[in-house]
C-alpha positions as a printed NumPy array, in Angstrom:
array([[ -7.577, -20.048,  16.687],
       [ -7.284, -23.27 ,  18.682],
       [ -8.309, -25.277,  15.585],
       [ -5.209, -24.066,  13.71 ],
       [ -2.673, -24.679,  16.482],
       [  0.558, -26.47 ,  15.676],
       [  3.725, -27.332,  17.6  ],
       [  7.305, -26.573,  16.595],
       [ 10.085, -27.824,  18.902],
       [  8.845, -26.826,  22.326],
       [  6.479, -23.953,  21.411],
       [  2.807, -23.838,  20.416],
       [  1.662, -21.527,  17.614],
       [ -1.716, -20.682,  16.123],
       [ -3.026, -18.462,  13.359],
       [ -4.624, -15.141,  14.264],
       [ -6.219, -14.954,  10.801],
       [ -7.732, -17.717,   8.682],
       [ -5.013, -19.446,   6.651],
       [ -6.364, -20.035,   3.145],
       [ -4.543, -23.341,   2.896],
       [ -7.248, -24.917,   5.045],
       [ -9.928, -26.8  ,   3.13 ],
       [-12.802, -25.063,   4.866],
       [-11.317, -21.542,   4.79 ],
       [-13.548, -20.449,   1.883],
       [-16.849, -21.53 ,   3.47 ],
       [-15.724, -20.15 ,   6.837],
       [-14.963, -16.779,   5.28 ],
       [-18.314, -16.794,   3.432],
       [-20.133, -17.44 ,   6.725],
       [-18.289, -14.464,   8.216],
       [-19.365, -12.251,   5.31 ],
       [-22.957, -13.507,   5.69 ],
       [-22.836, -12.571,   9.365],
       [-21.244,  -9.144,   8.783],
       [-23.649,  -8.14 ,   6.   ],
       [-26.728, -10.099,   7.128],
       [-28.896,  -6.974,   7.371],
       [-27.637,  -5.577,   4.032],
       [-27.569,  -8.652,   1.779],
       [-29.943,  -8.324,  -1.151],
       [-30.722,  -4.712,  -0.275],
       [-27.57 ,  -2.792,  -1.118],
       [-24.769,  -5.39 ,  -0.923],
       [-23.958,  -8.604,  -2.739],
       [-21.031, -10.611,  -1.362],
       [-19.439, -13.798,  -2.605],
       [-16.371, -14.792,  -0.57 ],
       [-14.016, -11.845,  -1.159],
       [-15.955, -10.116,  -3.955],
       [-18.371,  -7.398,  -2.915],
       [-20.705,  -5.1  ,  -4.836],
       [-22.532,  -2.17 ,  -3.269],
       [-25.485,  -1.277,  -5.483],
       [-27.497,   1.926,  -5.179],
       [-30.118,   3.69 ,  -7.301],
       [-28.546,   7.155,  -6.899],
       [-25.274,   8.823,  -5.968],
       [-26.756,  10.189,  -2.754],
       [-28.021,   6.748,  -1.743],
       [-24.672,   5.22 ,  -2.72 ],
       [-22.856,   7.476,  -0.243],
       [-25.245,   6.345,   2.508],
       [-24.843,   2.681,   1.53 ],
       [-21.045,   2.995,   1.543],
       [-21.201,   4.51 ,   5.027],
       [-23.369,   1.615,   6.24 ],
       [-21.042,  -0.993,   4.709],
       [-17.939,   0.688,   6.14 ],
       [-19.465,   0.782,   9.616],
       [-20.31 ,  -2.943,   9.372],
       [-16.712,  -3.67 ,   8.335],
       [-15.392,  -1.483,  11.169],
       [-17.621,  -3.262,  13.691],
       [-15.946,  -6.593,  12.849],
       [-12.472,  -5.036,  12.501],
       [-12.219,  -5.921,   8.797],
       [-10.203,  -3.987,   6.222],
       [-10.476,  -3.544,   2.454],
       [ -7.545,  -3.516,   0.074],
       [ -7.669,  -0.041,  -1.539],
       [ -5.842,  -1.325,  -4.639],
       [ -8.751,  -3.679,  -5.363],
       [-11.556,  -1.196,  -4.64 ],
       [-13.399,   0.772,  -7.31 ],
       [-16.066,   3.315,  -6.381],
       [-18.887,   5.035,  -8.226],
       [-18.861,   3.07 , -11.468],
       [-21.918,   2.516, -13.676],
       [-20.843,  -0.919, -14.865],
       [-18.291,  -3.58 , -14.069],
       [-17.645,  -7.297, -13.678],
       [-18.696,  -9.375, -10.708],
       [-18.177, -13.139, -10.588],
       [-17.505, -13.191, -14.338],
       [-20.831, -11.469, -15.065],
       [-21.32 ,  -7.978, -16.42 ],
       [-23.117,  -5.552, -14.093],
       [-24.864,  -2.534, -15.577],
       [-27.607,  -0.136, -14.517],
       [-30.078,  -2.549, -16.14 ],
       [-28.859,  -5.406, -13.914],
       [-26.782,  -8.542, -14.485],
       [-25.914,  -9.378, -18.091],
       [-23.983, -12.161, -19.768],
       [-20.264, -11.649, -20.174],
       [-19.675, -10.88 , -23.89 ],
       [-16.368, -12.791, -23.793],
       [-18.149, -16.003, -22.748],
       [-20.81 , -15.521, -25.417],
       [-18.147, -14.921, -28.057],
       [-16.348, -18.146, -27.039],
       [-19.561, -20.121, -27.573],
       [-20.443, -18.412, -30.879],
       [-16.957, -18.932, -32.325],
       [-16.783, -22.549, -31.165],
       [-16.833, -25.059, -34.006],
       [-19.446, -27.803, -34.084],
       [-18.545, -30.565, -31.643],
       [-17.208, -33.773, -33.181],
       [-16.449, -35.795, -30.054],
       [-17.943, -36.43 , -26.636],
       [-15.271, -34.25 , -25.042],
       [-16.183, -31.317, -27.322],
       [-19.907, -31.771, -26.525],
       [-19.042, -31.705, -22.817],
       [-17.025, -28.535, -23.386],
       [-20.006, -26.913, -25.161],
       [-22.405, -27.898, -22.363],
       [-19.987, -26.502, -19.753],
       [-19.786, -23.172, -21.586],
       [-23.564, -22.979, -21.946],
       [-23.994, -23.81 , -18.265],
       [-21.732, -20.863, -17.364],
       [-24.347, -18.488, -18.84 ],
       [-27.462, -20.605, -18.138],
       [-29.318, -17.789, -16.357],
       [-29.489, -15.855, -19.639],
       [-30.718, -18.801, -21.736],
       [-34.37 , -19.658, -21.088],
       [-35.186, -23.384, -20.945],
       [-31.543, -24.379, -21.444],
       [-32.078, -27.881, -20.027],
       [-34.906, -28.544, -22.481],
       [-32.902, -27.181, -25.415],
       [-29.774, -29.21 , -24.612],
       [-31.626, -32.457, -23.86 ],
       [-31.153, -33.862, -27.412],
       [-27.411, -33.14 , -27.217],
       [-27.021, -34.775, -23.823]])
């Protein structure tokens, strides 16, 4: 709080919550999430800044995982926005990727944008193609080797 203090007239004020106008607010919030979910990361929770996915193999296990996550949030006095929460779904989007029971898959919209893209005729269009391919690089084996002639 003392790092966000400011003075107006003859009074001192400070933020009680992290103001997202600060340059390091994102990394600070991510460190908080890493601390809150340290014991759950990779097991039943994936968190990236303010996006969170609770993954479970069964409905029964999912209820237990939700309880664990809620208790971790309660311990640090954090709240969720109910309007942004979705529970018990088999598939969804997380960080622009498609999540299914099989795991993480490429977003069909991104693939469609690449497929429908016309052949590049300028350096800017080649850069645009490379950027789109990079967005789905984890689904394209040996992408660097395949794009080397283009680059």
